[in-house]
N, C-alpha and C positions, 0 to 999 in steps of 0.2 A: 306546703313549700318548705324546702330544707333550710336549715339555719344559715348555711353558706350563701345560698341565693338571696335570702332575706337581707343579710348583711351587705352583700354586693349591691342589691337594688336600693337599699336605704342609703348607703354611702353615695351612690351615684346620684340619687335624688337630692341628697343634702348638698352635694357639690354644685349641681345644676341650680338649685334654689338659691344658693349663696351668690352665684353669678348673676342671677336675675335680680336679686335684691341690690347687689352692688351696682348693676347697670341702671337700675331705676333711679339712683341718686343723680345720674348725669342728665336726666331728661327734665325739660322745663323751659319756660321762656327765657330765663337767664342762662347764658352759656357758662359752662364750668370749664376753667382752664386747668392745665396740669399744675400750674403754680399754686392754685388754690387748694388742690388736693394734697400736695406735699408741704403746704405751708407750716403745719405743726412741727415738721422736722427741719425745715430750712429757716423759718423765722422765729422759732421758739414755740413751745406748746401754748403759752398764755396768749401770745399775739396771734398765732396761726389759727387757733380755735375760734377766733372772733370773726373770721370771714364768713360770708353768707352760706358757703357750702357746709361748713362744720357747725355753724350756729343754727341754721334753719333746715337745710336739706337733709342732712344726716339724721338729726333727731326725728324729723318727720318720717323718714323711711324706716327708722327703728320702730316708731309707733305703729306704722302700717304693718310691719312684719309681725310684731307682737300681737296686735289686734287680729290679724288674719289667722295666726296660729291659735289664738284663744277661741275665736268663733268656730274654727274647724274642730277643735277639741270638744266644744260644747255640742256640736252636731253629732260627733261620734258617741258621746254619752247619751244624749237624748234619743238617738236612733236605736241604741241598744235597749234603753229602759222602756221606750214605747213600742219597741219592735215594729217600727214604722220608718221606712227609708226617706220619708218626707219630713220627719221631725227635725227641728233646728233649735238653736238657743232661744229663739223668740217665741217658741211654742206656747209657753205657759203665761204669756202676757207680761213677763218680767221686764222685757225691754220697753214695753209701752209704759209701765209704771215708772221706770227709770227716766224715760223721755219726758213724761209729765212732770216729774219732780225737777228735772233739769230746766224745763221750760218755765216753771214757776221761779226758778233761780234767775233766769233772764228777766222775767217780768219784775221781780222785786229788786233786781240790781245787786244782789248779795255777792260779794267777792271776798277773797282772802283765803286763809288756811285755818283748819281746825286740827290741832295736834299733828301738824305737818302734812295733812291731807287737804287737798283743795275742796272748797265749799261745794262746788258742783258735784264732785265725787261723793261727798257726804250726802247731798240731796238725792243723787241717783241711787245710792245704797239704801236710803230710807224709802224711796219710791219702790225699788225692787223688793225690799222686805215687806212693804205693805201689800204689794201685788201678790207675792207668794203666800203671804198669810191669808189673804182673801181667797185665793185659790184653794188653800187647805181647808178653810172653813166651809167653802161652797161644795167641795168634793173630797171629803175625807176618804183616804184609801181604805179598803177593806182587805186586809192581809196583802196589800200591794197589788190587787188584781184589777181594780176598777179604773183602768186607764182612760176609757172613753169618757167617763164622768169628769175626770181630771182635765182632759183636753177641752171639753165643752166649757168647763169653768175658766180655763185659760182664755178661751175665745171671748167669754163674757167680760173678763177683766180687761182684755185688750180693747174691746169696744168702749168700755167705760173710760179707760185712760185716753183713748182717741177723742172722745167727747170733751174731756177735760183739757186736752191740748188745744182743741178748736176754741174753747172758751178763753184760755189764756192768750192765744193769738189774737182773738177779737178784742180783748181788754188792753193789749199792749199798744204803744204808739208805733209809728211806721218804722223807726230805726230799730227798735227792739223786735218788731215783727220780722224784719229782714234777717236779723240774727237768728231768730227761732227757726225760720224756714230753712236757712242754710244749714243750721245744726241738724234739723230733721231729715235733710237730704243726705246726710252722711258726709262729714268733712274731716279731713286730716290736717287742716291748717290751724291747728291749735299749738301756739308757741309757748307751751308750759313745759319747762324742763323736767318736771316731775311726772308728767303724764305717762311717759313710757315706763318709768320706774313703778308707778302704781299698777299698770297693766301687767308688768313683769311679775310683781309680787302675787297678784291674783292668779296669774297663769301658773306660777310655781305651786300654789295650793291645789289647783286642779290636777296638775301632774302627779302630785303626791296622792291624791284621791285615786287616780287611775292605777298607779303603781300598787296601791293598797288593795284594790278590789277588782282588778282586771279579770280575774277568773270568774268572779261572781257576775260581772257584766257579760262575759261570754255565755254563761248559763241563762241569764235573764233575757238575752237577745234571742234565745231559742224558745224558752217557755218558762213562765213564772213558777208553775207547779213543779217542773223539773228542777228548777233552781232551789225551791224550798225543800224538795226531797233530798237534795244533796247538802242540806245544812245551811243554805244561804238565808240570811235574815233579809228577806226581800224588801220589806217596807223600810228598814233602816238604810239599806244600800240605796234604794230609790230616793228617799228624801235627803240623804246626804249628798247624792248627786245633784238633785234639784237645787239645793242650797249652794253647792260649790259652783255650779254653772250659773246660777242666778247672781252670785257675787261677781264672778268674772264678767258676765254680760253687763251688769250695772257699771262696772269700772270702765269697760270699753265704750259703752254708750255715753258716759260722762265725758270721755276724752275725745270721741270721734263721732258721736251721734249714732243713730240706728243704721247700721250697714247690713242690708239684707242679702240672703241667698249664699253667703260664703259658707256658713255652717251646714247648708243643705247640699251644695254641689261638691265641695272638696272631699268629704268622706266617700262619695261615690267614686271619684277618681282614684283616691288612695286604696279603696277596696279592690279596684280592678288591678292595681299594681302589686299590692302586698297581701291580699287575702282578707279574711274576716276576723282574724284573731284581734281582740281589742287592743292588746299591747302594741302589736305591729301597726295596726290601723291608726291608733292614736299618734304614734311617732310619725308615720307617713303623712297623716293629715295635718299635723302641726307644721311639718316642713313645707308641704304643698300650700297650706293656708298662708304662711308667711310670704312665699313667693307670689302667690296669686294676688293678694291684696296690694303688695308692693308694686307688682306689674300694672295693676289697674290704676293705682295712683300715678305711677309714672306715665302711663298712657294718657291719663287726663291732662297732666302737665304738658305732654307732647302736643296734644290737640291745641292747647292754648298757644304754644310756641309757633304752630302753623298759622294761627289767626293773628297773633300779636308778636311782632319781632322784638318786643321789649317787655319787661315785667309789667303786669297790670295789677289793679287793686282788688282782684277777685280771683277765684279758682274754679276749676271744674269739679263739682262734687263727685267723690268716688262712689257714693251710693247710687248715682245715676248709672254708672258703668256696670256695677254689680247687679243692679235690677235688670238691665238690658240682657246681660249674660244669663241671669237666672231665668228670664222669660224664654230665651233661646234654648236653655237646657230643658225646660218643660216641654217645649215644642219637639225637641229631640226624643224625649221619653215617649211622648204621645205618638210620634211617627214610627218608632222602632219597637215598641212594646204592645203587641196586639192584645195580650192578656192583662194589661194593666201595668202598674208600676212594679219595678223589681223589689224583691224582698231580700232580707239578709239570709 
């Protein structure tokens, strides 16, 4: 694909995604009027930003867009490293470890901030680090080649973490159990002003990683031995990617809960539009991921507005919507690929 066509397609994609993200802020049980949207300019910034649209709806949509972009980028990196189109940020059990640590935070009732970072984020990072360390100990890479052993180790860690989550849910009282279940379903109703900022910082680190080694990822997506013959330090690139995606996934899980299938589906769509080059694919996936998760969250709020004509005390978990769409995507692959799943 020529550079001009890439720029045109990416620019058109970014404009469409921006429209989708902006439109998603208008959906929900509570109607948003024009006066609320322009309040920061008509009533003053301090007073205007206190209305529900700017105080709740806009930060929530920003969090959805950043989380969607992060999960999509994680999918791009993992699909390149594992050379598997079904890999996603949750492949190594990192999300399960982060979810277990977050659930323990619900159980113990720990709140507050540590060095400006929310305690749940700190716990999620610790859980993700523990899961990734356990995967490394269970399946140490041999010159970056033994990906099957690594995948199986990730499955073991995920099952172990799932058992821990069940135990925590069993030990918690009913109120805490409800909070844990809603969190595990994937929820964007977290009214923490720093949640979006935390995800943005982790997302920026992953973007730096992609900019630094996108050519190495291009070669690794084809063949590890080919990449090594071209001077790529395959094990260093792989484990740097695992750590970067693990960090981003942990921060997203701490803020939104485990939201599945975004990192699996979105890179497929971006690949069809922009090709397989990692740099173009990462940019397109981030844009599509932001629009996709924002649209799913807006659709969930729209469903509530059809059932309830006024705001209610609960929300439609966005993870339910992404899981339904993910299952439909798998059905599509099974119906249209006679020879199996597509490869890079």
